N, C-alpha and C positions, 0 to 999 in steps of 0.2 A: 729597225731604226724608228729614232723616236721623230715623229710627224710633227712640223712646224704651222702654224696656221698664221692668217692675215685673210687683206683685204684687197683689192685690187678694183681701185677707183677710177674711172672712167674721166669724170663721174655722170649722172645721168639727171639732170634737173627739166622740169617741165620749163618752156620757154614764155609761159608767163609769170612765173615766180621772178622774186625781184635776185639778181644774181649777186649783190654784193653777199645779201643774207646767206645764199647757197653757199657760197666760197667760204664765207666764216662757220656756217653748219658743218662741214667737212672738214676741216679743220679742227674743231670741236668732237669732232667724232672721232679723228684720228688721236685727240688725249684721252678719251673715252677707249678705248682698244688700248694706249699705252698703259693704262692701270688697269687693264682689266689683265696686262698679260700675252697681249699677242704678239708675235715674233717682226712680221715685218708688212708695211705697205706702199701697193706700186701705185702710179700718179698716173695717170694718161695725157697726151697732150691731142689735140683736135683744136682745127680751126671754122668750121661751117657746122650746120646743120640746127645750130639752135640749143641743144639738149646737154651737150659735154664741152663744160663751158674752162676748161682748164688750157692755156693754149702754150703755159710753158712747164711741166713736169717740174725742171730743176729750180725755178722759182717758189713754185708750192711750195715744193721738198725744205726749202730752208725756210719759209716762216715755219711748216709745221716742225722741223726742229727744233725751233727754240722754244715750243711749246711741249715738247715731247723729252722721254730724260732715256729709252731703250730700246722702244721700237725700232726697227731697220727700214729704210725708206728708198725706193727705187722709182725708179721711171720705168710706167708702164702704158707704152715705150716712147723711148725718141723715136720717131718716125725719120730715118736715117736721110732718104732721097729727100728731105723739103732742106737741109743742113750742110753746112759744111764739116764733113767730118774732124776736123782738126782741132776749129773752133769747139764741136760735141762733148771731143776725148778734154781739151781745158778745163772745159765748165765741170766734168764731173769729178775732175781731180781736184778742180777748188772745193766743189761741196766735200769731197772727200776730207778735207782738211777740216772742212767749217763745221765738218758733222761728230769730228773725231771718228772716223772710219765706219759710220752706220749708213753709208750709201750702197747704192745697189743701181748696176745699169743695165737698163733692159732695152734692144734694139728692136725693131720691124721696121717692113716696108710703108707701112701708114693702111689706116682700115676706110680711111672714108675718101671714094671717091671726088668728092666736092672739094673736100681739101688739095689734092693733088692738081684739080685744073685749074685751079687759080694761079698753079706754078708753071702750065704747060706741061703738067706730067698725063702722059696715059696709064692706064692699070698694068697695061703688060710692060711697060718700064720698071717699076716699083719692086720690085724683088731682084733682076740685076744690077738695077744700081745700089740694093742696101746688100749683094754681095760684095760688090769691090769698095764700098764704104766702111763694112764692118772690117774688113780685111785690113783697111789705112788704118781704123781705129784700134784694131787689137795688136797691130805692130807698132804704133805709139806710145798705147799705154804698156806694152811690155818687153820693149828693146828700147835703144836710144841711138840704133839705127836710123839715119834721113829717111826720109819717107818722099819718093817724086812720081809725082800721080798723073795725067791729062786725059781728059773726054772733052767732050762737049760742054759740061756743065761745069768741069771743077780741072782747074790746075794747081798743085802741086809742086815747090822747088824747095828741095833739102829742108823738110819741115820737121820738127821737131817740139815735142813738148820742154817747156823752160822749169815745169813743176813736176816732181815726181809724186805717184799717190803715197797718202797719208798711208794709208792699208799697207800691209806687210804678207805676200808681196802685191796682192792688188784688190780690188772689189772686188764682191760678185759680179760677172758676165753674164747674158741672161737673153735668148731670141726667142721674139713671138713665134707661135705656130697656130694655126686655127685647123685649117683642110690639105692645104695643098704640103707636099713634103719638104718645102725650101728652109723652111725654122729648124725642121729637125735634122736636114743634112750639117746646116752652115752650123747645129750644136754641136754637132758630132765634131766635124773638122775643128775646131777650134777648145771644143771641149769645154763650152759653157755648159750654163743651166738653161732649159728648156719652158718657157710660160705655155703650157697652151688654152688658150685661151677662151678655145667652145668646146671646153671637156666634156659639159653637160647638155651641150646642144647634138640634137641626133647626128649629125655627121661629125661631130669631134667623136663622140661615144664609140661609130663606129670606126675609126682609124686610131684608137686610145693606142692599144699596144704595138700597131701596124707603126706609128708615131717614131716609138721607142725602137724598135726593128731598127729603122733609117737610124736614127741616129747611132743606137750601138755601131751599126754598118759603117758609117761615115767616120765616124771616131777610131775604128782598128784601121782603116785605110790611111790616118792622116797622123797615126802615133799618139793619138791621147782616149781617155778613160772616159767612157758615159756613167755618171754619176747619178745614179736615182734619188739619192739626195738631194740633188739641184732639179730636180723635177717637178714642177708646181703646175696644179688643175685649180682651173678656176671655173667655180660652180653656182650656182643661184641656190638662195633659200633665202626666208622667211620664219624665225621660230614666235613660238607663243607655248602658253603650258597647255594649251587645249588647240588641235587643231580648228578646232570651229574658232578660236579668237584670232587664230592666224590668218583664217580667212577671212575674218572680219576687217581686221589690219587692214591687208593690201587693197580693201577699195580705195584706200585715200589715191594712191598713183599708180596701181597696178595697169589699167588700160591703156593712161598714158604712156607707159613704156613700152609696151604691147604696140601698139599703135605707131610709133616711134621705127621700131624694127620692121614694120609690116608697110609702111605710107611714106617714112622720111628715109632714113639712112640706105643709101645703096650699097647694103654689105649681108649678102644673102648667104652668108657661113651662118650666120646670126637669125636666121630665117624662126619665126616663131609663128605659132597658130593657136587660134581662138577668137570667135566674133563677139562674145560678152566675158565677163569677169569668170563665170565659173566655167567656161572652156576654157580659157585662161591660166587658171588655178589648175583644172585637172591636165592640161597641156604642161605644167610643169610635174605634178606629180605622178605623169607616168614613166618616172624613171628617169627625168633630167634632173629634177631638185626635191627641193623639200617645201611646202607651205604645211608648214604644221608642228610637230612636236622634237625636242633633244631627240627622242627613242625614234622618229622615225628619221632624222640626219644622222646619227650613228648608223642606220642599217644603210643610208645612201651610200657612206664614206668606206664601210666595207666592199658595197658593190662597186664601187669604183677602184679601188684596193685588187679587187677580183679583175676586172674588166684591163687592167694595167699591166695584168700577168707579170706581177712581181713587185708591186708597190710604187711609190713617189714621194717624195719629201716634203712636201708643203699641200696642203689645201688652201684655196684665197677664195673668197664670199665674194660675189660681185656685187659693189655697191649699186643701189637701183633704184634707191626711195620709194620704193612701193607703199611704204606707211611711214607714217609721221614722225617727229621724231623721237619722243617718248617711248613709242614701239621698237623702233631701231635698236633702238640701246637698250631695250629689253630683252630683242631677238639676240642682239650678242652678248647680254652678260649671261643667257641660256646656254648660248654657244658655249661661252666660256667655260661656265659653273658644270655642264652636263655632258656638253661630245668632248670638248678637248681630253678630258681627262682619260677615256676611252683608250686613246692614242697615244698617251706619253705615260712615262715611268711613274711619276709620280699617282696617278688613279690607281692602275693598276697593284703597288704596294697598300694601298689605304684598304682597296677591296680585299685582298688575300687579308690583310692582319684582321679584316671585320669576318672574313668566314674563318678562320682560326678561331675568334672568340666565341663566334657562334658555337662553333663544333664542340669549345672546353665546357660551354658555358655551362652545363649544368650537372656536373663532376665538380667543378670547381665553386659553384653555388652553395652546394652539399660541405665542401671544406671551409667554405667562408662560415658560413651558419653555425657548424661544429665550432671553429676556433673562437667566435665568438662567447657561444656557452660555455667554453670550457675557461674562457679568462672570467665568464661573468661567476663562475662555480668556484676559482680561484677567489677572487675579490670577496666574495662572501665567507668564505671559510677563514681568510685573513681577519678579516673586521669581525668577526663571530655577526651577520647579518644575516645569514642564510636562513628560512623558514624550517 
């Protein structure tokens, strides 16, 4: 199956950077990816901790949609416990119409405890609320039946959407998963896609194939089909023409990114190790991702395919701002030019054509020289110009 490629943009910016400029850079990067032929971009939702500064993926998606032509744009993810699921579904349908079907709807429990605490939510409440709210959202989007629901946080009475989706029958739905089985179970229950956010951190790699087994089992129990084409893995990379250059590039912002997960974000599933830049780079290159060359990245994706025990539909690069703007854009260009064709039919066809031509070159070259010599001889005979 053809692998898709894209970006998962939380995003991550140093707290000391101008946020207005940072957001503009994020939009420009999506334009760049659209031009390069990337398939999709997923935009996060966060409200605290100082680095992940997009509070509404829906608003950001609409701004990005106006600047792009073909790349599909998803919420990565809407933290469902923070919202009324009726209004979330309404906003996604509106985006579906405004983008002419380019929107994707990713759901999750919320990643930052500092976000949830402002709403009086405890971490152990998040996944049960996600389960309830996802059920509501899916029912609203896929049926015309009224939804009634009551809890200590939400009341719905005969709730329905008044605008149906533009996409026929519906835009892509996906649910986030890191370490726990809850995301995979929900994806299986509703037949949605799975966003494996921790696919290339140690805990994620340990449970990669297990997540798919859980999704398949849940899908079978609920009469759904677990589709590997809808399974998206999020990984780490920065590419340059040499490994030395890649290591030099990430001096710009890699330490800040690591310190964010080590000391600020209470998100232990994304634990990263390293006390200095070299240790951090080695930690990533120790099997979790690539700071290096396109060839290293091709090998990494092949290893992920093997670990997934059957393959997946899309590889998403985590936007991390390890390098400056120019080096980051160059990294994505190298990925598009030298990595993506290895996993898409266009690259295989070109290489096969080159291999066939190489195998036939010697004999064909001799025939070509002979044809030229014969044509020259005929001309000399016809004109009497031969020696």
